[in-house]
C-alpha positions as CSV (number, residue, x, y, z in Angstrom):
1,X,25.7,-6.2,-0.4
2,X,22.1,-8.0,-1.6
3,X,19.3,-7.3,0.3
4,X,18.6,-10.8,1.0
5,X,21.5,-10.8,3.1
6,X,20.3,-8.2,5.4
7,X,17.2,-10.2,6.6
8,X,16.0,-13.6,7.4
9,X,14.9,-15.9,4.1
10,X,11.0,-14.5,2.8
11,X,9.4,-17.1,0.8
12,X,6.2,-16.8,-2.0
13,X,3.3,-18.5,-1.6
14,X,4.2,-21.4,-3.6
15,X,7.2,-21.3,-1.0
16,X,9.8,-20.6,-2.7
17,X,12.6,-18.2,-0.9
18,X,12.7,-14.8,-2.9
19,X,15.7,-13.5,-4.5
20,X,15.9,-10.2,-5.9
21,X,17.3,-10.0,-9.6
22,X,18.6,-8.2,-12.0
23,X,15.7,-7.3,-14.9
24,X,17.9,-7.4,-18.4
25,X,15.1,-8.0,-21.0
26,X,11.4,-7.5,-21.9
27,X,9.6,-10.7,-20.9
28,X,9.5,-12.8,-24.3
29,X,6.2,-15.2,-22.6
30,X,3.5,-15.2,-20.2
31,X,5.5,-17.1,-17.5
32,X,8.3,-14.3,-17.6
33,X,6.0,-11.7,-17.0
34,X,6.9,-9.8,-13.6
35,X,4.3,-11.5,-11.1
36,X,4.2,-14.7,-12.8
37,X,8.2,-15.2,-12.2
38,X,7.9,-13.6,-9.0
39,X,5.1,-16.6,-8.2
40,X,6.5,-19.5,-10.4
41,X,10.3,-19.0,-9.5
42,X,10.3,-16.8,-6.5
43,X,12.2,-14.0,-8.5
44,X,11.4,-10.4,-7.9
45,X,13.4,-8.2,-10.5
46,X,15.1,-5.2,-9.9
47,X,16.4,-2.9,-12.6
48,X,19.7,-1.1,-11.6
49,X,20.1,2.5,-10.2
50,X,16.3,2.4,-9.9
51,X,14.5,4.2,-6.7
52,X,10.9,2.3,-8.0
53,X,12.2,-1.3,-8.3
54,X,14.5,-0.8,-4.7
55,X,11.7,0.2,-2.6
56,X,9.4,-2.3,-4.3
57,X,12.3,-4.7,-2.6
58,X,11.8,-2.7,1.1
59,X,8.0,-3.4,0.4
60,X,9.1,-7.0,0.7
61,X,11.1,-7.0,3.3
62,X,8.8,-5.1,5.0
63,X,5.5,-6.7,4.2
64,X,6.7,-10.0,3.0
65,X,3.2,-12.2,3.9
66,X,1.4,-9.7,2.1
67,X,3.7,-9.0,-0.5
68,X,3.3,-12.4,-1.3
69,X,-0.3,-13.1,-0.7
70,X,-0.7,-10.2,-3.0
71,X,1.1,-11.8,-5.5
72,X,0.0,-15.0,-5.5
73,X,-3.9,-13.5,-5.9
74,X,-2.4,-10.9,-9.0
75,X,-1.0,-14.6,-10.8
76,X,-4.1,-16.1,-10.6
77,X,-6.0,-13.2,-11.3
78,X,-3.3,-12.6,-14.8
79,X,-3.8,-16.5,-15.3
80,X,-7.9,-15.7,-15.3
81,X,-7.6,-12.8,-17.5
82,X,-4.6,-14.1,-20.2
83,X,-6.0,-12.2,-23.7
84,X,-9.5,-10.4,-22.3
85,X,-7.0,-7.2,-21.0
86,X,-7.1,-6.5,-16.9
87,X,-9.9,-7.1,-15.0
88,X,-11.3,-5.2,-12.0
89,X,-9.9,-6.9,-9.6
90,X,-7.1,-6.7,-11.5
91,X,-6.6,-3.0,-11.6
92,X,-7.5,-2.9,-7.7
93,X,-4.0,-4.5,-6.7
94,X,-1.9,-2.9,-9.0
95,X,-3.4,0.5,-7.6
96,X,-2.8,-0.9,-4.1
97,X,0.6,-2.4,-4.5
98,X,2.2,1.3,-6.4
99,X,0.1,3.8,-4.5
100,X,-1.3,1.7,-1.2
101,X,-1.3,3.0,2.3
102,X,-3.0,1.3,5.8
103,X,-5.0,3.7,7.4
104,X,-5.1,2.0,11.1
105,X,-7.0,3.4,13.9
106,X,-9.1,2.3,17.0
107,X,-11.2,5.0,16.0
108,X,-13.9,3.8,13.5
109,X,-15.0,7.5,13.0
110,X,-12.3,8.1,11.3
111,X,-12.3,5.7,8.4
112,X,-15.6,7.2,8.0
113,X,-14.5,10.4,7.9
114,X,-12.2,9.1,4.8
115,X,-14.5,7.6,3.3
116,X,-16.6,10.6,3.2
117,X,-14.3,12.9,2.2
118,X,-14.7,15.3,5.7
119,X,-11.1,15.8,5.1
120,X,-10.8,19.1,7.2
121,X,-12.8,17.9,9.5
122,X,-10.3,14.8,9.1
123,X,-7.3,16.4,9.2
124,X,-8.1,19.9,11.4
125,X,-11.2,19.7,13.7
126,X,-10.0,16.1,14.8
127,X,-6.6,16.3,14.7
128,X,-5.7,15.9,18.3
129,X,-8.1,13.0,18.3
130,X,-6.4,12.0,14.7
131,X,-2.6,11.7,16.1
132,X,-3.6,9.7,19.1
133,X,-5.9,6.6,17.6
134,X,-4.6,6.4,14.1
135,X,-1.7,5.9,12.2
136,X,-0.5,6.1,8.2
137,X,1.5,3.5,7.2
138,X,2.6,4.0,3.6
139,X,2.6,0.5,1.6
140,X,2.5,1.4,-2.1
141,X,6.3,1.8,-3.6
142,X,5.4,3.9,-6.1
143,X,3.9,6.1,-3.3
144,X,6.7,6.3,-1.4
145,X,9.1,7.3,-4.5
146,X,7.0,10.0,-5.5
147,X,7.0,11.6,-1.5
148,X,10.3,12.0,-1.9
149,X,9.3,14.8,-3.9
150,X,6.0,15.5,-2.5
151,X,3.5,18.0,-4.5
152,X,0.1,19.1,-3.6
153,X,-2.2,16.4,-5.5
154,X,0.1,13.7,-4.2
155,X,-3.0,11.2,-3.2
156,X,-2.7,7.5,-2.0
157,X,-5.3,4.4,-1.8
158,X,-6.1,3.5,1.4
159,X,-7.8,0.4,3.0
160,X,-8.7,0.3,6.5
161,X,-6.9,-2.0,9.3
162,X,-8.7,-1.5,12.6
163,X,-7.0,-2.3,16.0
164,X,-7.1,-1.3,19.7
165,X,-5.4,1.0,21.4
166,X,-2.8,-1.5,22.3
167,X,-1.8,-2.5,19.0
168,X,-1.0,1.3,18.3
169,X,1.4,1.3,20.7
170,X,3.1,-1.9,19.4
171,X,7.2,-0.8,17.9
172,X,9.6,-2.3,15.9
173,X,9.1,-6.0,14.3
174,X,5.9,-6.4,16.6
175,X,4.3,-3.6,15.3
176,X,5.5,-4.8,11.3
177,X,4.5,-8.4,11.5
178,X,0.8,-6.6,13.4
179,X,0.7,-5.0,10.3
180,X,1.5,-8.0,8.1
181,X,-0.8,-10.3,9.3
182,X,-4.0,-7.8,9.1
183,X,-3.1,-6.8,6.0
184,X,-2.3,-10.6,4.2
185,X,-5.8,-11.0,6.1
186,X,-7.8,-8.3,4.1
187,X,-6.5,-9.6,0.6
188,X,-7.0,-13.3,1.4
189,X,-10.5,-12.9,2.7
190,X,-11.0,-10.9,-0.5
191,X,-12.3,-7.2,1.1
192,X,-10.6,-5.9,-1.9
193,X,-12.5,-6.9,-5.3
194,X,-12.0,-3.4,-7.3
195,X,-11.3,0.1,-7.2
196,X,-14.4,0.7,-5.2
197,X,-12.5,-0.8,-2.2
198,X,-9.8,1.2,-2.0
199,X,-10.0,4.8,-0.4
200,X,-8.4,7.8,-2.2
201,X,-6.3,9.6,0.6
202,X,-4.7,13.0,0.0
203,X,-1.8,11.7,2.1
204,X,-0.1,15.6,2.3
205,X,-2.8,16.4,5.3
206,X,-1.9,13.8,7.6
207,X,-0.2,16.0,10.3
208,X,3.3,15.9,10.4
209,X,4.2,14.8,7.1
210,X,3.6,18.1,5.2
211,X,4.8,22.0,6.7
212,X,2.2,23.3,5.3
213,X,-0.6,21.6,6.5
214,X,-0.2,23.3,10.2
215,X,-2.2,26.1,8.4
216,X,-5.9,24.8,8.4
217,X,-6.2,27.0,5.2
218,X,-4.0,24.0,3.7
219,X,-7.3,22.1,3.3
220,X,-9.2,24.7,1.8
221,X,-7.3,23.6,-1.3
222,X,-10.7,22.3,-3.3
223,X,-8.9,20.9,-6.0
224,X,-6.5,18.7,-3.4
225,X,-9.1,17.8,-1.0
226,X,-12.1,17.3,-3.1
227,X,-15.5,16.6,-2.0
228,X,-17.3,12.8,-2.7
229,X,-20.4,11.3,-2.5
230,X,-19.1,7.9,-1.0
231,X,-20.5,6.3,2.0
232,X,-18.6,3.7,3.8
């Protein structure tokens, strides 16, 4: 069964229907590169029996607007950077596409705790508040692949999404559409400019995501829950 048969038609920013096609060879021209081919032809390449590529396809199915906007910006950046190496924006786009996570919260203090690397306060002292006010939503397909065999050290790159309590109660397609719209707006408004706009997040600290984090001592691992100086 083809992935396209599972959902309504999704399109890229050129209004071309997305097709998942087998990757057969290395690109022979600039236009046949991965992001370029997705933007110019709507063809998302997938290697056979490859979790990384399959998860990227599912990311398209779950976040079609965001993936389309991300791809369009990436294509523009690649055209600009052509022959000069990848720019800071190009790095940030790739990093979020691969390892991104959405931190969706009705409590702005949660964002401050993450930005200031206050991990034990965030995940343990404020645990009850965190559970009721915040949801963590994986976006990056490489992140999801790594999470299949989680290891201490697994770190995501987060973007912050403000939400009211009612939005956090959404479920199913309504929840996914809300997330997709908000994330697409973040990209379109230029909020992601370089890696400094992405916040490191040791995701095994998220309550319910890793059995060992039920013990407060888990958050005392300084090699994983590192200190930092960043301010919001």
